[in-house]
C-alpha positions as CSV (number, residue, x, y, z in Angstrom):
1,M,4.7,-65.6,-35.2
2,S,5.1,-64.7,-31.3
3,K,3.3,-61.7,-30.0
4,L,6.5,-60.1,-29.0
5,L,8.3,-60.6,-32.4
6,Y,5.1,-59.0,-33.9
7,F,5.5,-56.0,-31.7
8,F,9.2,-55.7,-32.9
9,I,8.4,-55.9,-36.3
10,I,5.6,-52.8,-36.0
11,L,8.2,-50.8,-33.8
12,F,10.9,-50.8,-36.2
13,L,8.3,-50.1,-39.3
14,F,7.4,-47.2,-37.4
15,S,10.6,-45.7,-36.4
16,A,11.7,-46.1,-40.1
17,C,9.2,-43.9,-41.4
18,S,9.6,-41.3,-38.6
19,L,13.3,-41.3,-39.0
20,N,13.8,-41.7,-42.3
21,K,14.1,-37.8,-43.9
22,N,12.6,-39.4,-47.5
23,S,9.7,-41.1,-45.7
24,K,6.1,-39.7,-47.3
25,F,4.3,-40.7,-43.4
26,W,4.7,-37.3,-43.0
27,T,5.2,-34.4,-45.6
28,N,5.8,-30.9,-45.7
29,T,8.5,-31.1,-43.4
30,K,10.9,-28.1,-41.9
31,N,13.6,-27.4,-39.5
32,I,12.8,-25.0,-36.7
33,D,15.8,-22.1,-36.3
34,S,16.4,-22.6,-32.8
35,E,17.5,-19.0,-32.7
36,N,14.3,-17.9,-34.3
37,D,11.5,-17.3,-31.1
38,S,9.2,-15.5,-33.6
39,I,7.1,-18.6,-34.0
40,Y,6.3,-19.1,-30.3
41,E,3.4,-17.1,-29.1
42,E,3.7,-16.0,-24.7
43,L,0.9,-17.2,-23.3
44,F,0.7,-14.9,-20.5
45,P,2.8,-11.8,-21.4
46,A,4.3,-9.6,-18.9
47,E,2.4,-6.2,-18.5
48,K,4.8,-3.5,-19.8
49,T,5.2,-0.8,-17.0
50,L,5.3,2.8,-18.0
51,K,9.3,3.7,-18.3
52,E,9.1,6.7,-20.5
53,E,8.6,10.4,-20.0
54,F,5.5,12.0,-21.3
55,N,4.8,15.5,-21.9
56,S,7.3,16.1,-19.3
57,N,7.5,19.9,-20.4
58,L,3.8,20.5,-19.7
59,K,3.0,22.9,-16.8
60,I,0.2,21.8,-14.5
61,K,-1.5,24.9,-12.8
62,L,-3.2,24.2,-10.2
63,D,-5.8,26.5,-7.5
64,N,-4.1,27.4,-4.3
65,K,-7.5,27.3,-2.6
66,T,-8.0,23.8,-3.1
67,A,-4.8,22.9,-0.7
68,V,-6.4,21.4,2.9
69,K,-5.5,21.4,6.3
70,W,-3.9,18.5,7.7
71,I,-6.3,16.4,9.3
72,N,-5.3,13.8,11.8
73,N,-5.5,10.6,9.2
74,D,-6.8,8.4,12.2
75,L,-10.4,9.8,11.4
76,L,-10.1,10.7,7.7
77,N,-8.9,9.3,4.5
78,N,-6.3,11.9,3.9
79,S,-6.1,11.7,0.0
80,F,-6.4,15.4,-1.0
81,R,-3.1,18.3,-1.7
82,I,-2.5,19.9,2.0
83,N,-1.7,23.2,3.2
84,F,2.1,22.8,3.9
85,N,5.2,23.9,2.3
86,S,8.5,24.0,4.4
87,N,12.4,24.4,3.3
88,L,12.9,21.3,5.6
89,E,16.1,23.1,7.3
90,N,16.1,21.9,10.6
91,S,16.1,18.0,11.9
92,S,15.1,16.3,15.4
93,R,14.7,12.7,16.3
94,Y,12.5,11.0,18.8
95,K,14.5,8.0,19.4
96,F,13.5,4.3,20.5
97,S,14.5,0.8,20.7
98,K,15.2,-1.0,17.3
99,I,12.1,-2.5,15.4
100,D,13.3,-5.6,13.9
101,D,12.4,-6.5,10.0
102,F,10.9,-2.7,10.0
103,I,11.1,-3.0,6.1
104,Q,8.4,-5.3,6.0
105,Y,5.8,-3.1,7.7
106,Q,4.1,0.1,7.3
107,P,3.4,1.7,10.5
108,D,1.5,4.9,11.0
109,I,2.5,7.8,13.9
110,S,-0.8,8.6,15.7
111,F,-0.8,12.3,16.5
112,H,-2.5,14.2,19.7
113,Q,-2.3,17.5,19.9
114,N,1.1,18.7,19.3
115,N,2.0,15.5,20.8
116,L,3.0,12.1,19.0
117,I,2.5,8.4,19.8
118,F,4.6,5.3,18.3
119,F,6.2,2.0,20.0
120,D,9.1,0.0,20.1
121,N,10.6,-3.5,19.2
122,K,8.9,-4.8,22.7
123,G,5.3,-3.3,21.7
124,S,6.2,-0.5,24.6
125,L,3.4,2.6,23.8
126,L,5.5,5.8,23.9
127,K,4.2,9.2,23.6
128,F,6.5,12.2,23.1
129,D,6.2,16.4,23.3
130,S,7.2,18.7,20.6
131,E,10.2,18.3,21.9
132,S,11.1,14.7,21.3
133,K,10.3,14.2,25.2
134,L,9.2,11.2,26.2
135,I,5.9,11.8,28.2
136,W,4.9,8.6,29.1
137,K,6.1,4.8,28.5
138,K,3.5,2.0,28.9
139,N,3.6,-2.1,28.2
140,Y,0.8,-4.3,28.2
141,Y,2.4,-7.3,26.7
142,S,3.9,-10.4,28.7
143,K,7.4,-11.7,28.6
144,S,6.4,-14.1,26.0
145,E,4.9,-11.8,23.5
146,K,7.8,-9.3,23.9
147,K,9.6,-11.8,22.5
148,L,7.2,-11.9,19.4
149,N,8.1,-8.2,18.7
150,P,4.4,-7.0,18.4
151,I,4.0,-4.5,15.3
152,L,1.2,-2.2,16.3
153,Q,-1.4,-0.2,14.7
154,L,-2.6,2.8,16.3
155,I,-5.5,5.2,16.1
156,N,-7.1,7.8,18.2
157,N,-10.0,10.4,18.4
158,G,-8.5,12.6,20.8
159,K,-9.5,11.1,23.7
160,Y,-8.7,7.2,23.6
161,L,-6.0,5.3,22.2
162,I,-6.8,2.1,20.1
163,V,-4.0,-0.8,19.3
164,A,-4.2,-3.5,17.3
165,D,-1.1,-6.1,16.7
166,N,0.2,-8.6,14.1
167,I,0.1,-11.3,17.3
168,T,-4.3,-11.3,17.9
169,K,-4.4,-9.0,20.8
170,Y,-6.2,-5.3,21.0
171,Y,-6.8,-2.7,23.6
172,M,-7.7,0.7,24.9
173,V,-5.9,3.3,26.6
174,D,-6.4,6.5,28.3
175,I,-4.7,9.1,25.8
176,E,-3.5,11.6,28.5
177,T,-2.3,9.0,30.9
178,G,-1.3,5.6,28.7
179,N,-3.7,3.7,31.6
180,L,-5.3,0.6,30.1
181,I,-8.9,1.1,29.8
182,W,-9.8,-2.6,28.6
183,S,-8.1,-5.4,26.3
184,K,-9.1,-8.5,24.2
185,T,-8.1,-11.3,21.7
186,N,-8.9,-11.7,18.4
187,L,-9.3,-15.4,16.5
188,A,-6.2,-14.0,14.1
189,P,-3.7,-11.6,14.1
190,F,-4.5,-7.9,12.2
191,N,-3.1,-6.4,9.2
192,S,-4.8,-3.5,8.3
193,Q,-5.6,0.1,9.1
194,I,-7.9,1.5,11.8
195,K,-10.6,3.3,11.3
196,I,-12.7,5.1,13.9
197,Y,-16.6,6.4,13.3
198,K,-18.6,7.5,16.1
199,D,-19.2,4.4,19.2
200,K,-17.2,2.1,16.8
201,F,-14.2,1.0,15.2
202,F,-12.9,-1.2,12.6
203,I,-10.3,-3.5,11.8
204,I,-9.3,-6.3,9.0
205,D,-7.6,-9.6,10.3
206,F,-5.3,-12.0,8.5
207,T,-8.7,-14.3,7.5
208,N,-9.7,-11.3,5.3
209,T,-12.6,-10.8,8.0
210,L,-13.8,-6.9,8.4
211,R,-14.5,-7.0,12.1
212,C,-16.2,-4.1,13.9
213,F,-16.2,-3.6,17.9
214,S,-17.6,-1.6,20.4
215,L,-15.2,1.5,21.2
216,K,-16.9,0.8,25.0
217,N,-15.5,-2.6,25.7
218,G,-13.9,-4.2,22.6
219,K,-16.9,-6.2,22.0
220,E,-17.4,-7.4,18.3
221,L,-20.7,-6.4,17.3
222,W,-20.5,-7.7,13.3
223,N,-18.2,-9.1,10.8
224,I,-18.1,-9.0,7.1
225,P,-15.8,-12.6,6.2
226,T,-14.8,-12.6,2.8
227,E,-12.4,-15.1,0.4
228,K,-9.3,-16.0,2.7
229,S,-6.0,-16.6,1.3
230,L,-3.7,-19.4,2.0
231,I,-0.8,-17.5,2.3
232,R,-0.4,-14.3,4.2
233,S,0.5,-11.0,2.7
234,Q,2.4,-8.5,4.2
235,K,1.0,-5.4,2.6
236,K,-1.1,-3.5,5.3
237,L,-4.9,-3.5,4.0
238,S,-6.6,-0.2,3.7
239,M,-10.2,1.3,4.5
240,I,-12.1,4.4,4.1
241,I,-15.4,5.8,5.5
242,V,-18.0,7.9,3.2
243,D,-21.2,8.7,4.4
244,G,-21.8,6.1,6.8
245,K,-20.4,3.4,4.7
246,L,-17.0,1.8,4.7
247,Y,-15.4,0.3,1.8
248,F,-12.0,-2.1,2.3
249,N,-9.6,-4.1,0.2
250,N,-8.6,-8.1,1.3
251,S,-5.5,-9.7,0.2
252,L,-7.2,-11.2,-3.3
253,G,-7.6,-7.6,-4.2
254,D,-11.5,-7.9,-3.6
255,I,-13.2,-4.2,-2.5
256,T,-15.8,-4.5,-0.7
257,A,-18.6,-2.0,0.6
258,V,-20.2,-2.2,4.0
259,E,-23.5,-0.1,6.0
260,I,-21.9,0.8,8.9
261,N,-24.5,0.6,11.2
262,K,-26.4,-2.5,10.6
263,G,-23.0,-4.3,8.7
264,E,-24.9,-5.1,5.8
265,L,-22.9,-6.0,2.7
266,L,-23.5,-3.6,-0.2
267,W,-21.2,-4.8,-2.9
268,Q,-18.2,-6.7,-3.6
269,L,-16.1,-6.1,-6.7
270,P,-13.4,-9.1,-7.2
271,T,-10.3,-7.3,-9.5
272,Q,-7.8,-10.1,-9.9
273,S,-10.0,-12.5,-11.5
274,N,-7.1,-15.2,-11.7
275,L,-5.2,-14.7,-8.9
276,I,-3.7,-17.7,-7.8
277,Y,-2.4,-18.3,-3.9
278,E,0.9,-17.4,-4.8
279,S,0.3,-14.8,-6.8
280,S,-1.7,-13.2,-3.9
281,F,1.4,-13.2,-1.7
282,S,2.9,-10.7,-3.9
283,L,-0.1,-8.8,-4.8
284,E,0.2,-5.3,-3.1
285,A,-2.8,-2.8,-3.3
286,S,-2.2,1.3,-2.4
287,E,-4.2,2.7,0.0
288,L,-8.1,3.4,-0.7
289,I,-8.8,7.2,-1.6
290,S,-12.5,8.8,-2.7
291,N,-13.6,12.1,-3.6
292,K,-17.2,10.7,-2.5
293,K,-18.1,10.0,-5.8
294,K,-15.4,7.5,-7.0
295,L,-13.3,5.6,-5.2
296,F,-9.5,5.1,-6.8
297,F,-6.4,3.0,-6.1
298,S,-3.7,1.2,-7.8
299,N,-1.5,-2.1,-7.2
300,N,1.5,-3.6,-8.6
301,R,0.2,-5.6,-11.4
302,N,0.2,-2.0,-13.4
303,E,-3.4,-1.3,-12.8
304,L,-5.1,1.9,-11.5
305,F,-8.8,1.6,-11.0
306,S,-11.5,4.4,-10.9
307,I,-14.4,2.4,-9.5
308,D,-18.5,3.9,-8.8
309,I,-18.8,4.2,-5.2
310,K,-22.4,3.9,-4.9
311,T,-22.5,1.0,-7.7
312,G,-18.7,-0.7,-7.3
313,T,-18.9,-0.9,-11.1
314,I,-15.3,0.3,-12.9
315,N,-15.2,3.1,-14.9
316,W,-11.9,2.8,-15.9
317,I,-8.4,1.3,-15.5
318,N,-5.4,2.3,-16.4
319,K,-1.5,0.9,-16.5
320,I,0.2,2.5,-13.6
321,N,2.3,0.1,-11.4
322,S,2.2,1.1,-8.0
323,N,1.5,0.2,-4.7
324,L,1.4,3.7,-3.2
325,K,-1.8,5.7,-2.1
326,S,-2.1,8.4,-5.1
327,I,-3.3,11.7,-4.0
328,L,-6.5,13.9,-5.7
329,V,-5.6,17.3,-6.6
330,D,-8.2,19.6,-8.5
331,N,-9.3,17.3,-11.7
332,Y,-5.9,15.3,-11.5
333,L,-4.9,12.0,-9.7
334,V,-1.1,12.5,-8.3
335,S,0.6,8.9,-8.3
336,I,4.4,7.5,-8.1
337,S,5.1,4.5,-10.0
338,L,7.3,1.6,-8.3
339,E,9.7,2.5,-11.5
340,G,10.0,6.3,-10.0
341,Y,7.8,8.1,-12.7
342,L,5.4,11.2,-11.3
343,I,2.2,10.3,-13.2
344,I,-0.4,13.0,-13.6
345,T,-3.8,11.9,-14.7
346,E,-7.2,13.1,-15.4
347,K,-9.8,12.0,-12.7
348,N,-12.7,11.5,-15.0
349,S,-11.4,10.1,-18.0
350,G,-8.3,8.1,-16.6
351,N,-6.2,9.8,-19.4
352,I,-2.4,10.4,-18.7
353,V,-1.6,14.1,-19.0
354,R,2.1,14.0,-17.9
355,V,5.1,11.6,-17.0
356,T,8.4,12.8,-15.5
357,D,11.2,10.6,-14.0
358,V,11.9,11.7,-10.6
359,F,14.7,9.0,-10.3
360,K,16.7,9.9,-13.3
361,G,19.6,11.7,-10.6
362,F,20.1,7.9,-9.4
363,K,23.1,6.0,-10.5
364,K,21.6,3.5,-13.3
365,N,22.9,0.8,-11.7
366,K,21.6,1.5,-8.2
367,R,18.4,2.5,-9.8
368,P,17.0,-1.0,-10.0
369,Y,17.0,-1.0,-6.1
370,I,15.3,1.9,-5.2
371,K,11.7,2.0,-4.7
372,P,9.3,4.6,-3.6
373,T,7.9,4.3,-0.1
374,G,5.0,7.3,-0.2
375,F,4.8,10.8,-0.6
376,I,2.1,13.7,0.0
377,V,1.3,16.4,-2.1
378,G,1.9,20.6,-0.1
379,L,0.7,23.5,-1.6
380,N,3.6,23.6,-4.1
381,K,5.9,20.5,-3.4
382,I,5.5,16.7,-3.8
383,Y,7.6,15.6,-1.2
384,L,8.6,12.0,-1.8
385,S,10.2,9.5,0.2
386,T,12.5,6.1,-0.8
387,S,13.9,2.6,0.3
388,N,17.1,3.9,0.2
389,G,16.5,6.7,3.0
390,R,16.4,9.7,0.8
391,L,13.6,12.7,0.6
392,L,13.0,14.2,-2.6
393,V,11.4,17.5,-3.2
394,I,9.7,18.0,-6.1
395,D,8.2,20.8,-8.2
396,I,4.5,20.0,-8.7
397,S,4.0,22.5,-11.5
398,S,6.6,21.6,-13.9
399,G,7.9,17.7,-12.1
400,E,11.4,19.3,-11.5
401,I,13.5,17.8,-8.6
402,I,14.4,20.6,-6.6
403,S,16.4,19.2,-3.8
404,V,17.3,15.6,-2.6
405,L,17.9,15.3,1.5
406,K,19.7,12.4,2.7
407,I,18.2,11.4,5.6
408,D,19.4,7.7,6.2
409,S,21.1,5.4,4.2
410,E,18.2,2.5,4.8
411,K,14.6,2.3,4.2
412,I,12.4,5.3,5.5
413,S,8.4,5.3,5.7
414,K,6.2,7.8,4.2
415,P,6.0,11.4,5.0
416,F,3.4,12.3,7.5
417,V,2.5,16.2,8.2
418,Q,1.3,17.4,11.6
419,D,1.1,21.3,11.8
420,A,4.7,22.9,10.0
421,N,6.6,19.9,10.5
422,L,7.3,16.6,8.4
423,F,7.9,13.3,9.9
424,L,9.6,10.2,8.7
425,I,10.1,6.8,10.3
426,K,12.9,4.6,10.4
427,D,13.7,1.7,12.3
428,N,14.6,3.3,15.6
429,A,13.7,7.1,15.2
430,I,11.4,9.2,14.0
431,I,13.1,12.2,12.4
432,K,11.0,15.6,12.7
433,L,11.7,18.2,9.6
434,N,10.7,21.7,9.4
């Protein structure tokens, strides 16, 4: 018998056994009901986000003495309730040329006395007075650089303004005149907040490297590299300074603690154990905040963390889905989820005290497309901005909506407060409300 014939005989016998329903080759056969998916186990079940109110009738009592005066966010991490209370009856605008792709970025206003500093779509620095009049306009980019529409991050210490952008440039100008003092280039573009501490300033670039520069001449003093990501995240990275130590996050979700003077690594905590490169692009963490004993931050992976600031160990994790900075108010953390829920959490235990749906006034068919963009907690009100150009004024005690102001029809920034004024950024103007 040839090998080929032998092969076909074996194949026939095997097929007959397997296809004949009376065959004894396999026993205990069972038909699978295609409509019954209960026999399947989901290997990677999606985390359920919080979408229900809880203790919505609970009143939150706060001590008015805990409200602090707004301090320029350039120097400190403002994560507390501020002494601000306004009916927002009047508005004015600081206008500039439209910033392309504004919706992708989170630019900040830099305040100086009663003035403010921002930029336009060609990288021009603009300083306005309290009456919205332009004091000076300066541009330190070449023609080719202007075509790249640089996005600027700004910080000032009252005397100097530090600027860093997303095309590798960083420089310092005199804040009174706008005149250039020095200008440098980095190996990679920047994608973070900037912090000034004494004679140094700090920023993180797209390689996930924290860099420390001299305020005097822009020279790099030291750097702390962390794990790189192949894909650039658009979410601006965060850092805070507490008692001479700097804490920052990178695009992979790692939290790192550094001693400022020597540039020594103190500890590092990965928070996303199985993060792949594709997932790192979509990871969006909130800004870090601290009460000097603990670090707090959340992300769009349904996680709110409390971390011991000395050791880098996790105190607790709660399931709150938010890429917005939470606010510390007395013994509570105030958070707004991406689904539009106001969540009050006890900061020591991590227990959720109250959940209020603050987006319930939006139409059901439009609600999935509306996202919160930022909020502040005032004396007795929360001011929340949204991606569809609305500003919600919310009573802290009850969580009820006081009013909804239509600022624009497109995305507006998180609120900023200076003195008795509230500011919001859109793609071609800064709106001042008081």
